[in-house]
PyMOL Python script that loads the backbone (N, CA, C, O; Angstrom):
from pymol import cmd

cmd.read_pdbstr("""\
ATOM      1  N   MET A   1     -57.930  23.973 168.780  1.00  0.00           N
ATOM      2  CA  MET A   1     -58.063  24.463 167.530  1.00  0.00           C
ATOM      3  C   MET A   1     -58.673  25.646 167.314  1.00  0.00           C
ATOM      4  O   MET A   1     -58.637  26.363 166.314  1.00  0.00           O
ATOM      5  N   LEU A   2     -59.327  25.807 168.502  1.00  0.00           N
ATOM      6  CA  LEU A   2     -60.445  27.431 168.003  1.00  0.00           C
ATOM      7  C   LEU A   2     -58.818  28.467 168.478  1.00  0.00           C
ATOM      8  O   LEU A   2     -58.712  29.533 167.871  1.00  0.00           O
ATOM      9  N   SER A   3     -58.023  28.220 169.191  1.00  0.00           N
ATOM     10  CA  SER A   3     -56.805  29.082 170.182  1.00  0.00           C
ATOM     11  C   SER A   3     -55.850  29.675 168.687  1.00  0.00           C
ATOM     12  O   SER A   3     -55.362  30.757 168.360  1.00  0.00           O
ATOM     13  N   TRP A   4     -55.930  28.244 168.039  1.00  0.00           N
ATOM     14  CA  TRP A   4     -55.001  28.658 166.450  1.00  0.00           C
ATOM     15  C   TRP A   4     -55.971  29.291 165.286  1.00  0.00           C
ATOM     16  O   TRP A   4     -55.321  29.751 164.346  1.00  0.00           O
ATOM     17  N   PHE A   5     -57.416  29.410 165.157  1.00  0.00           N
ATOM     18  CA  PHE A   5     -57.979  29.711 164.429  1.00  0.00           C
ATOM     19  C   PHE A   5     -58.275  31.264 164.776  1.00  0.00           C
ATOM     20  O   PHE A   5     -58.529  32.151 163.960  1.00  0.00           O
ATOM     21  N   LEU A   6     -58.153  31.412 166.579  1.00  0.00           N
ATOM     22  CA  LEU A   6     -58.265  33.235 166.592  1.00  0.00           C
ATOM     23  C   LEU A   6     -56.803  33.715 166.664  1.00  0.00           C
ATOM     24  O   LEU A   6     -56.562  34.907 166.471  1.00  0.00           O
ATOM     25  N   ARG A   7     -55.657  32.697 166.976  1.00  0.00           N
ATOM     26  CA  ARG A   7     -54.497  33.444 166.282  1.00  0.00           C
ATOM     27  C   ARG A   7     -54.210  34.097 165.160  1.00  0.00           C
ATOM     28  O   ARG A   7     -53.818  35.249 164.977  1.00  0.00           O
ATOM     29  N   PHE A   8     -54.480  33.114 164.337  1.00  0.00           N
ATOM     30  CA  PHE A   8     -54.539  33.510 162.729  1.00  0.00           C
ATOM     31  C   PHE A   8     -55.384  34.179 162.209  1.00  0.00           C
ATOM     32  O   PHE A   8     -55.102  34.638 161.102  1.00  0.00           O
ATOM     33  N   THR A   9     -56.583  34.454 162.736  1.00  0.00           N
ATOM     34  CA  THR A   9     -57.713  35.610 162.375  1.00  0.00           C
ATOM     35  C   THR A   9     -57.049  37.197 163.059  1.00  0.00           C
ATOM     36  O   THR A   9     -57.383  38.229 162.477  1.00  0.00           O
ATOM     37  N   PHE A  10     -56.628  37.239 163.617  1.00  0.00           N
ATOM     38  CA  PHE A  10     -56.353  38.360 164.607  1.00  0.00           C
ATOM     39  C   PHE A  10     -54.925  39.208 163.921  1.00  0.00           C
ATOM     40  O   PHE A  10     -54.770  40.406 163.684  1.00  0.00           O
ATOM     41  N   LEU A  11     -54.019  38.059 163.734  1.00  0.00           N
ATOM     42  CA  LEU A  11     -52.851  37.889 162.674  1.00  0.00           C
ATOM     43  C   LEU A  11     -53.347  38.928 161.672  1.00  0.00           C
ATOM     44  O   LEU A  11     -53.207  40.151 161.654  1.00  0.00           O
ATOM     45  N   VAL A  12     -54.002  38.037 160.796  1.00  0.00           N
ATOM     46  CA  VAL A  12     -54.664  38.551 159.069  1.00  0.00           C
ATOM     47  C   VAL A  12     -55.046  39.710 159.533  1.00  0.00           C
ATOM     48  O   VAL A  12     -54.392  40.641 159.064  1.00  0.00           O
ATOM     49  N   PHE A  13     -56.274  40.155 160.659  1.00  0.00           N
ATOM     50  CA  PHE A  13     -56.757  41.752 160.989  1.00  0.00           C
ATOM     51  C   PHE A  13     -55.985  42.534 160.776  1.00  0.00           C
ATOM     52  O   PHE A  13     -56.063  43.489 160.003  1.00  0.00           O
ATOM     53  N   PHE A  14     -54.810  42.088 161.710  1.00  0.00           N
ATOM     54  CA  PHE A  14     -53.688  43.233 162.112  1.00  0.00           C
ATOM     55  C   PHE A  14     -53.017  43.283 161.066  1.00  0.00           C
ATOM     56  O   PHE A  14     -52.558  44.421 160.969  1.00  0.00           O
ATOM     57  N   VAL A  15     -52.728  42.679 160.264  1.00  0.00           N
ATOM     58  CA  VAL A  15     -52.107  42.542 158.811  1.00  0.00           C
ATOM     59  C   VAL A  15     -52.424  43.807 157.923  1.00  0.00           C
ATOM     60  O   VAL A  15     -51.914  44.861 157.540  1.00  0.00           O
ATOM     61  N   PHE A  16     -53.464  43.132 157.839  1.00  0.00           N
ATOM     62  CA  PHE A  16     -54.825  44.355 156.843  1.00  0.00           C
ATOM     63  C   PHE A  16     -55.026  45.379 157.377  1.00  0.00           C
ATOM     64  O   PHE A  16     -55.136  46.165 156.437  1.00  0.00           O
ATOM     65  N   SER A  17     -55.186  46.060 158.510  1.00  0.00           N
ATOM     66  CA  SER A  17     -55.276  47.236 158.913  1.00  0.00           C
ATOM     67  C   SER A  17     -54.103  47.502 159.416  1.00  0.00           C
ATOM     68  O   SER A  17     -54.454  47.720 160.575  1.00  0.00           O
ATOM     69  N   MET A  18     -52.772  47.673 159.412  1.00  0.00           N
ATOM     70  CA  MET A  18     -51.966  48.029 159.546  1.00  0.00           C
ATOM     71  C   MET A  18     -51.774  48.255 158.333  1.00  0.00           C
ATOM     72  O   MET A  18     -51.295  49.389 158.343  1.00  0.00           O
ATOM     73  N   PHE A  19     -51.835  47.905 157.232  1.00  0.00           N
ATOM     74  CA  PHE A  19     -51.370  48.253 155.523  1.00  0.00           C
ATOM     75  C   PHE A  19     -53.047  49.180 155.532  1.00  0.00           C
ATOM     76  O   PHE A  19     -52.666  50.117 154.830  1.00  0.00           O
ATOM     77  N   LEU A  20     -53.970  49.391 155.721  1.00  0.00           N
ATOM     78  CA  LEU A  20     -55.207  50.244 155.640  1.00  0.00           C
ATOM     79  C   LEU A  20     -54.573  51.324 156.299  1.00  0.00           C
ATOM     80  O   LEU A  20     -54.117  52.319 155.735  1.00  0.00           O
ATOM     81  N   ASP A  21     -54.563  51.100 157.474  1.00  0.00           N
ATOM     82  CA  ASP A  21     -54.483  52.526 158.522  1.00  0.00           C
ATOM     83  C   ASP A  21     -53.196  52.965 158.713  1.00  0.00           C
ATOM     84  O   ASP A  21     -52.428  52.457 159.530  1.00  0.00           O
ATOM     85  N   PHE A  22     -52.770  54.434 157.567  1.00  0.00           N
ATOM     86  CA  PHE A  22     -51.552  54.724 157.420  1.00  0.00           C
ATOM     87  C   PHE A  22     -50.828  55.510 158.506  1.00  0.00           C
ATOM     88  O   PHE A  22     -49.643  55.843 158.494  1.00  0.00           O
ATOM     89  N   GLU A  23     -52.229  55.883 159.954  1.00  0.00           N
ATOM     90  CA  GLU A  23     -51.176  56.149 160.942  1.00  0.00           C
ATOM     91  C   GLU A  23     -50.885  55.469 161.299  1.00  0.00           C
ATOM     92  O   GLU A  23     -49.703  55.546 160.963  1.00  0.00           O
ATOM     93  N   PHE A  24     -50.959  54.681 161.813  1.00  0.00           N
ATOM     94  CA  PHE A  24     -50.952  53.261 162.662  1.00  0.00           C
ATOM     95  C   PHE A  24     -49.443  53.065 161.866  1.00  0.00           C
ATOM     96  O   PHE A  24     -48.347  53.025 162.424  1.00  0.00           O
ATOM     97  N   LEU A  25     -49.764  52.938 160.143  1.00  0.00           N
ATOM     98  CA  LEU A  25     -48.069  52.261 159.773  1.00  0.00           C
ATOM     99  C   LEU A  25     -47.228  53.375 160.358  1.00  0.00           C
ATOM    100  O   LEU A  25     -46.320  52.926 161.058  1.00  0.00           O
ATOM    101  N   PHE A  26     -47.258  54.621 160.284  1.00  0.00           N
ATOM    102  CA  PHE A  26     -46.048  55.568 159.912  1.00  0.00           C
ATOM    103  C   PHE A  26     -45.934  55.808 161.748  1.00  0.00           C
ATOM    104  O   PHE A  26     -45.170  56.590 162.314  1.00  0.00           O
ATOM    105  N   LEU A  27     -46.754  55.050 162.280  1.00  0.00           N
ATOM    106  CA  LEU A  27     -45.979  55.516 164.352  1.00  0.00           C
ATOM    107  C   LEU A  27     -45.452  53.842 164.150  1.00  0.00           C
ATOM    108  O   LEU A  27     -44.526  53.444 164.857  1.00  0.00           O
ATOM    109  N   PHE A  28     -45.885  53.224 163.485  1.00  0.00           N
ATOM    110  CA  PHE A  28     -45.206  51.952 163.622  1.00  0.00           C
ATOM    111  C   PHE A  28     -44.016  51.472 163.250  1.00  0.00           C
ATOM    112  O   PHE A  28     -43.454  50.499 163.753  1.00  0.00           O
ATOM    113  N   LEU A  29     -43.393  52.529 161.868  1.00  0.00           N
ATOM    114  CA  LEU A  29     -42.099  52.516 160.864  1.00  0.00           C
ATOM    115  C   LEU A  29     -41.471  53.319 162.121  1.00  0.00           C
ATOM    116  O   LEU A  29     -40.569  52.572 162.499  1.00  0.00           O
ATOM    117  N   ASN A  30     -41.483  54.672 163.122  1.00  0.00           N
ATOM    118  CA  ASN A  30     -41.154  55.513 164.002  1.00  0.00           C
ATOM    119  C   ASN A  30     -40.566  54.731 164.851  1.00  0.00           C
ATOM    120  O   ASN A  30     -39.341  54.757 164.968  1.00  0.00           O
ATOM    121  N   ILE A  31     -41.469  53.780 165.695  1.00  0.00           N
ATOM    122  CA  ILE A  31     -40.910  53.462 166.619  1.00  0.00           C
ATOM    123  C   ILE A  31     -40.037  51.866 166.151  1.00  0.00           C
ATOM    124  O   ILE A  31     -39.431  51.244 167.023  1.00  0.00           O
ATOM    125  N   PHE A  32     -40.075  51.504 165.105  1.00  0.00           N
ATOM    126  CA  PHE A  32     -39.692  50.405 164.714  1.00  0.00           C
ATOM    127  C   PHE A  32     -38.110  50.988 164.661  1.00  0.00           C
ATOM    128  O   PHE A  32     -37.130  50.484 165.209  1.00  0.00           O
ATOM    129  N   PHE A  33     -38.172  52.314 163.756  1.00  0.00           N
ATOM    130  CA  PHE A  33     -36.459  53.002 163.329  1.00  0.00           C
ATOM    131  C   PHE A  33     -36.099  53.638 164.239  1.00  0.00           C
ATOM    132  O   PHE A  33     -34.913  53.927 164.078  1.00  0.00           O
ATOM    133  N   ILE A  34     -36.689  54.217 165.587  1.00  0.00           N
ATOM    134  CA  ILE A  34     -36.072  54.749 166.770  1.00  0.00           C
ATOM    135  C   ILE A  34     -35.643  53.328 167.669  1.00  0.00           C
ATOM    136  O   ILE A  34     -34.451  53.359 167.974  1.00  0.00           O
ATOM    137  N   HIS A  35     -36.245  52.300 168.074  1.00  0.00           N
ATOM    138  CA  HIS A  35     -35.713  51.115 168.244  1.00  0.00           C
ATOM    139  C   HIS A  35     -34.561  50.943 167.512  1.00  0.00           C
ATOM    140  O   HIS A  35     -33.602  51.498 168.048  1.00  0.00           O
ATOM    141  N   PHE A  36     -34.242  50.237 166.230  1.00  0.00           N
ATOM    142  CA  PHE A  36     -33.294  49.732 165.812  1.00  0.00           C
ATOM    143  C   PHE A  36     -32.116  50.973 165.644  1.00  0.00           C
ATOM    144  O   PHE A  36     -31.023  50.518 165.309  1.00  0.00           O
ATOM    145  N   PHE A  37     -32.154  52.411 165.815  1.00  0.00           N
ATOM    146  CA  PHE A  37     -31.212  53.278 165.750  1.00  0.00           C
ATOM    147  C   PHE A  37     -30.533  53.503 167.213  1.00  0.00           C
ATOM    148  O   PHE A  37     -29.406  53.989 167.113  1.00  0.00           O
ATOM    149  N   LEU A  38     -31.049  53.211 168.830  1.00  0.00           N
ATOM    150  CA  LEU A  38     -30.636  53.221 169.291  1.00  0.00           C
ATOM    151  C   LEU A  38     -30.168  51.554 169.790  1.00  0.00           C
ATOM    152  O   LEU A  38     -29.222  51.377 170.558  1.00  0.00           O
ATOM    153  N   GLY A  39     -30.857  50.592 169.311  1.00  0.00           N
ATOM    154  CA  GLY A  39     -29.942  49.404 169.455  1.00  0.00           C
ATOM    155  C   GLY A  39     -28.398  49.520 169.212  1.00  0.00           C
ATOM    156  O   GLY A  39     -27.475  49.404 170.018  1.00  0.00           O
ATOM    157  N   ILE A  40     -28.381  49.827 167.649  1.00  0.00           N
ATOM    158  CA  ILE A  40     -27.502  49.871 166.887  1.00  0.00           C
ATOM    159  C   ILE A  40     -25.848  51.052 168.109  1.00  0.00           C
ATOM    160  O   ILE A  40     -24.662  51.040 168.437  1.00  0.00           O
ATOM    161  N   CYS A  41     -26.774  51.589 168.191  1.00  0.00           N
ATOM    162  CA  CYS A  41     -25.621  52.701 168.698  1.00  0.00           C
ATOM    163  C   CYS A  41     -25.596  52.762 170.197  1.00  0.00           C
ATOM    164  O   CYS A  41     -24.773  53.392 170.861  1.00  0.00           O
ATOM    165  N   ALA A  42     -26.222  52.305 170.488  1.00  0.00           N
ATOM    166  CA  ALA A  42     -25.716  51.297 172.032  1.00  0.00           C
ATOM    167  C   ALA A  42     -24.616  50.112 171.641  1.00  0.00           C
ATOM    168  O   ALA A  42     -23.660  50.218 172.410  1.00  0.00           O
ATOM    169  N   ILE A  43     -24.462  49.186 170.843  1.00  0.00           N
ATOM    170  CA  ILE A  43     -23.840  48.477 170.337  1.00  0.00           C
ATOM    171  C   ILE A  43     -22.719  48.878 170.266  1.00  0.00           C
ATOM    172  O   ILE A  43     -21.713  48.463 170.841  1.00  0.00           O
ATOM    173  N   PHE A  44     -22.932  50.273 169.069  1.00  0.00           N
ATOM    174  CA  PHE A  44     -21.173  50.648 168.783  1.00  0.00           C
ATOM    175  C   PHE A  44     -20.845  51.514 170.218  1.00  0.00           C
ATOM    176  O   PHE A  44     -19.660  51.845 170.160  1.00  0.00           O
ATOM    177  N   GLN A  45     -21.297  51.868 171.138  1.00  0.00           N
ATOM    178  CA  GLN A  45     -20.865  52.735 172.313  1.00  0.00           C
ATOM    179  C   GLN A  45     -20.164  51.761 172.773  1.00  0.00           C
ATOM    180  O   GLN A  45     -18.976  52.040 172.933  1.00  0.00           O
ATOM    181  N   ASP A  46     -20.551  50.469 173.106  1.00  0.00           N
ATOM    182  CA  ASP A  46     -20.009  49.796 173.875  1.00  0.00           C
ATOM    183  C   ASP A  46     -18.959  49.080 173.240  1.00  0.00           C
ATOM    184  O   ASP A  46     -18.192  48.595 174.072  1.00  0.00           O
ATOM    185  N   TYR A  47     -18.710  48.886 172.278  1.00  0.00           N
ATOM    186  CA  TYR A  47     -17.442  47.934 171.587  1.00  0.00           C
ATOM    187  C   TYR A  47     -16.742  48.770 171.212  1.00  0.00           C
ATOM    188  O   TYR A  47     -15.681  48.150 171.271  1.00  0.00           O
ATOM    189  N   LEU A  48     -16.431  49.923 170.784  1.00  0.00           N
ATOM    190  CA  LEU A  48     -15.930  50.776 170.205  1.00  0.00           C
ATOM    191  C   LEU A  48     -15.467  51.883 170.958  1.00  0.00           C
ATOM    192  O   LEU A  48     -16.231  52.668 171.520  1.00  0.00           O
ATOM    193  N   HIS A  49     -14.466  51.948 170.978  1.00  0.00           N
ATOM    194  CA  HIS A  49     -13.474  53.128 172.005  1.00  0.00           C
ATOM    195  C   HIS A  49     -12.756  53.724 171.675  1.00  0.00           C
ATOM    196  O   HIS A  49     -11.951  54.132 172.511  1.00  0.00           O
ATOM    197  N   GLN A  50     -12.552  54.293 169.730  1.00  0.00           N
ATOM    198  CA  GLN A  50     -12.142  55.292 169.581  1.00  0.00           C
ATOM    199  C   GLN A  50     -13.243  56.331 169.116  1.00  0.00           C
ATOM    200  O   GLN A  50     -14.035  56.050 168.217  1.00  0.00           O
ATOM    201  N   ASN A  51     -13.254  58.015 170.033  1.00  0.00           N
ATOM    202  CA  ASN A  51     -13.889  58.438 170.097  1.00  0.00           C
ATOM    203  C   ASN A  51     -14.508  59.065 168.445  1.00  0.00           C
ATOM    204  O   ASN A  51     -15.713  59.046 168.192  1.00  0.00           O
ATOM    205  N   GLU A  52     -13.536  59.556 167.514  1.00  0.00           N
ATOM    206  CA  GLU A  52     -13.668  59.596 165.936  1.00  0.00           C
ATOM    207  C   GLU A  52     -14.304  58.906 165.380  1.00  0.00           C
ATOM    208  O   GLU A  52     -15.300  59.245 164.741  1.00  0.00           O
ATOM    209  N   ILE A  53     -13.796  57.565 165.518  1.00  0.00           N
ATOM    210  CA  ILE A  53     -14.928  56.167 164.872  1.00  0.00           C
ATOM    211  C   ILE A  53     -15.900  55.703 165.613  1.00  0.00           C
ATOM    212  O   ILE A  53     -16.187  54.542 165.320  1.00  0.00           O
ATOM    213  N   LYS A  54     -16.622  56.235 166.600  1.00  0.00           N
ATOM    214  CA  LYS A  54     -17.547  56.015 167.097  1.00  0.00           C
ATOM    215  C   LYS A  54     -18.559  57.088 166.607  1.00  0.00           C
ATOM    216  O   LYS A  54     -19.729  56.970 166.244  1.00  0.00           O
ATOM    217  N   ILE A  55     -17.782  58.122 166.704  1.00  0.00           N
ATOM    218  CA  ILE A  55     -18.676  59.679 166.029  1.00  0.00           C
ATOM    219  C   ILE A  55     -19.395  59.360 164.357  1.00  0.00           C
ATOM    220  O   ILE A  55     -20.354  59.839 163.751  1.00  0.00           O
ATOM    221  N   PHE A  56     -18.619  58.569 164.118  1.00  0.00           N
ATOM    222  CA  PHE A  56     -18.608  58.465 162.235  1.00  0.00           C
ATOM    223  C   PHE A  56     -19.453  57.566 162.203  1.00  0.00           C
ATOM    224  O   PHE A  56     -20.493  57.771 161.578  1.00  0.00           O
ATOM    225  N   ILE A  57     -19.297  56.664 162.686  1.00  0.00           N
ATOM    226  CA  ILE A  57     -20.281  55.322 162.481  1.00  0.00           C
ATOM    227  C   ILE A  57     -21.581  55.793 162.996  1.00  0.00           C
ATOM    228  O   ILE A  57     -22.479  55.710 162.158  1.00  0.00           O
ATOM    229  N   ILE A  58     -21.941  56.281 164.188  1.00  0.00           N
ATOM    230  CA  ILE A  58     -23.315  56.964 164.205  1.00  0.00           C
ATOM    231  C   ILE A  58     -23.685  57.333 163.745  1.00  0.00           C
ATOM    232  O   ILE A  58     -24.906  57.218 163.644  1.00  0.00           O
ATOM    233  N   PHE A  59     -22.826  58.289 162.885  1.00  0.00           N
ATOM    234  CA  PHE A  59     -23.685  59.693 161.684  1.00  0.00           C
ATOM    235  C   PHE A  59     -24.047  58.338 161.409  1.00  0.00           C
ATOM    236  O   PHE A  59     -24.971  57.678 161.885  1.00  0.00           O
ATOM    237  N   LEU A  60     -22.808  57.892 160.209  1.00  0.00           N
ATOM    238  CA  LEU A  60     -23.228  56.628 159.167  1.00  0.00           C
ATOM    239  C   LEU A  60     -24.764  56.140 159.225  1.00  0.00           C
ATOM    240  O   LEU A  60     -25.581  56.173 158.305  1.00  0.00           O
ATOM    241  N   THR A  61     -24.986  55.574 160.847  1.00  0.00           N
ATOM    242  CA  THR A  61     -26.268  54.691 160.806  1.00  0.00           C
ATOM    243  C   THR A  61     -27.585  55.845 160.864  1.00  0.00           C
ATOM    244  O   THR A  61     -28.694  55.639 160.372  1.00  0.00           O
ATOM    245  N   ARG A  62     -27.252  56.827 161.432  1.00  0.00           N
ATOM    246  CA  ARG A  62     -28.402  57.755 161.459  1.00  0.00           C
ATOM    247  C   ARG A  62     -28.816  58.102 159.781  1.00  0.00           C
ATOM    248  O   ARG A  62     -29.947  57.793 159.404  1.00  0.00           O
ATOM    249  N   LEU A  63     -27.994  58.654 158.959  1.00  0.00           N
ATOM    250  CA  LEU A  63     -27.858  58.720 157.634  1.00  0.00           C
ATOM    251  C   LEU A  63     -28.571  57.567 156.927  1.00  0.00           C
ATOM    252  O   LEU A  63     -29.488  57.688 156.115  1.00  0.00           O
ATOM    253  N   PHE A  64     -27.806  56.006 157.516  1.00  0.00           N
ATOM    254  CA  PHE A  64     -28.541  54.966 156.817  1.00  0.00           C
ATOM    255  C   PHE A  64     -30.146  54.828 157.397  1.00  0.00           C
ATOM    256  O   PHE A  64     -31.127  54.815 156.654  1.00  0.00           O
ATOM    257  N   THR A  65     -30.192  54.737 158.770  1.00  0.00           N
ATOM    258  CA  THR A  65     -31.601  55.198 159.263  1.00  0.00           C
ATOM    259  C   THR A  65     -32.519  56.284 158.498  1.00  0.00           C
ATOM    260  O   THR A  65     -33.599  56.269 157.906  1.00  0.00           O
ATOM    261  N   PHE A  66     -32.128  56.660 158.624  1.00  0.00           N
ATOM    262  CA  PHE A  66     -33.261  58.405 157.680  1.00  0.00           C
ATOM    263  C   PHE A  66     -33.131  57.544 156.285  1.00  0.00           C
ATOM    264  O   PHE A  66     -34.217  57.198 155.820  1.00  0.00           O
ATOM    265  N   PHE A  67     -32.101  57.195 155.636  1.00  0.00           N
ATOM    266  CA  PHE A  67     -32.464  56.683 154.297  1.00  0.00           C
ATOM    267  C   PHE A  67     -33.296  55.603 154.279  1.00  0.00           C
ATOM    268  O   PHE A  67     -34.208  55.593 153.452  1.00  0.00           O
ATOM    269  N   MET A  68     -33.194  54.937 154.831  1.00  0.00           N
ATOM    270  CA  MET A  68     -34.247  53.340 154.866  1.00  0.00           C
ATOM    271  C   MET A  68     -35.943  54.045 155.146  1.00  0.00           C
ATOM    272  O   MET A  68     -36.861  53.873 154.345  1.00  0.00           O
ATOM    273  N   PHE A  69     -36.041  54.644 156.121  1.00  0.00           N
ATOM    274  CA  PHE A  69     -37.215  55.380 156.707  1.00  0.00           C
ATOM    275  C   PHE A  69     -38.251  56.586 155.368  1.00  0.00           C
ATOM    276  O   PHE A  69     -39.437  56.911 155.407  1.00  0.00           O
ATOM    277  N   SER A  70     -37.422  56.867 154.582  1.00  0.00           N
ATOM    278  CA  SER A  70     -37.817  57.741 153.590  1.00  0.00           C
ATOM    279  C   SER A  70     -37.931  56.715 151.964  1.00  0.00           C
ATOM    280  O   SER A  70     -38.665  56.952 151.004  1.00  0.00           O
ATOM    281  N   THR A  71     -37.447  56.160 152.044  1.00  0.00           N
ATOM    282  CA  THR A  71     -37.328  54.765 151.305  1.00  0.00           C
ATOM    283  C   THR A  71     -38.979  53.989 151.579  1.00  0.00           C
ATOM    284  O   THR A  71     -39.685  53.644 150.631  1.00  0.00           O
ATOM    285  N   LEU A  72     -39.234  53.880 152.488  1.00  0.00           N
ATOM    286  CA  LEU A  72     -40.236  53.279 153.048  1.00  0.00           C
ATOM    287  C   LEU A  72     -41.310  53.840 152.919  1.00  0.00           C
ATOM    288  O   LEU A  72     -42.344  53.456 152.373  1.00  0.00           O
ATOM    289  N   LEU A  73     -41.030  54.894 153.501  1.00  0.00           N
ATOM    290  CA  LEU A  73     -42.546  55.950 153.410  1.00  0.00           C
ATOM    291  C   LEU A  73     -42.934  56.377 151.742  1.00  0.00           C
ATOM    292  O   LEU A  73     -44.044  56.875 151.553  1.00  0.00           O
ATOM    293  N   GLU A  74     -42.148  56.204 150.739  1.00  0.00           N
ATOM    294  CA  GLU A  74     -42.148  56.338 149.696  1.00  0.00           C
ATOM    295  C   GLU A  74     -42.422  55.139 149.426  1.00  0.00           C
ATOM    296  O   GLU A  74     -43.601  55.027 149.089  1.00  0.00           O
ATOM    297  N   LEU A  75     -42.050  54.515 149.424  1.00  0.00           N
ATOM    298  CA  LEU A  75     -42.916  52.607 149.015  1.00  0.00           C
ATOM    299  C   LEU A  75     -44.888  52.842 149.758  1.00  0.00           C
ATOM    300  O   LEU A  75     -45.865  52.588 149.053  1.00  0.00           O
ATOM    301  N   PHE A  76     -44.985  53.278 151.025  1.00  0.00           N
ATOM    302  CA  PHE A  76     -46.142  52.790 150.978  1.00  0.00           C
ATOM    303  C   PHE A  76     -46.827  54.496 150.993  1.00  0.00           C
ATOM    304  O   PHE A  76     -47.918  54.403 151.556  1.00  0.00           O
ATOM    305  N   PHE A  77     -46.648  55.520 150.707  1.00  0.00           N
ATOM    306  CA  PHE A  77     -47.481  56.751 150.824  1.00  0.00           C
ATOM    307  C   PHE A  77     -47.381  57.109 149.334  1.00  0.00           C
ATOM    308  O   PHE A  77     -47.944  58.115 148.902  1.00  0.00           O
TER     309      PHE A  77
END
""", "prot")
cmd.dss("prot")
cmd.show_as("cartoon", "prot")
cmd.util.cbc("prot")
cmd.orient("prot")
């Protein structure tokens, strides 16, 4: 019972501190979107074999990632 309580309180404090500490939130969003972009690019490079399509899809992924990051920054800041 105590283990569950400690996990729950840690999660609650972590979520509140994440929304209150803007530097942490900004760092977390950067790491999340870099991880997302690199993962999607790796998938496209593995499964797409035509270079023109691969470059275009990676460009669209970069554009989408930038758009989502800027939207979330406007939402939080």
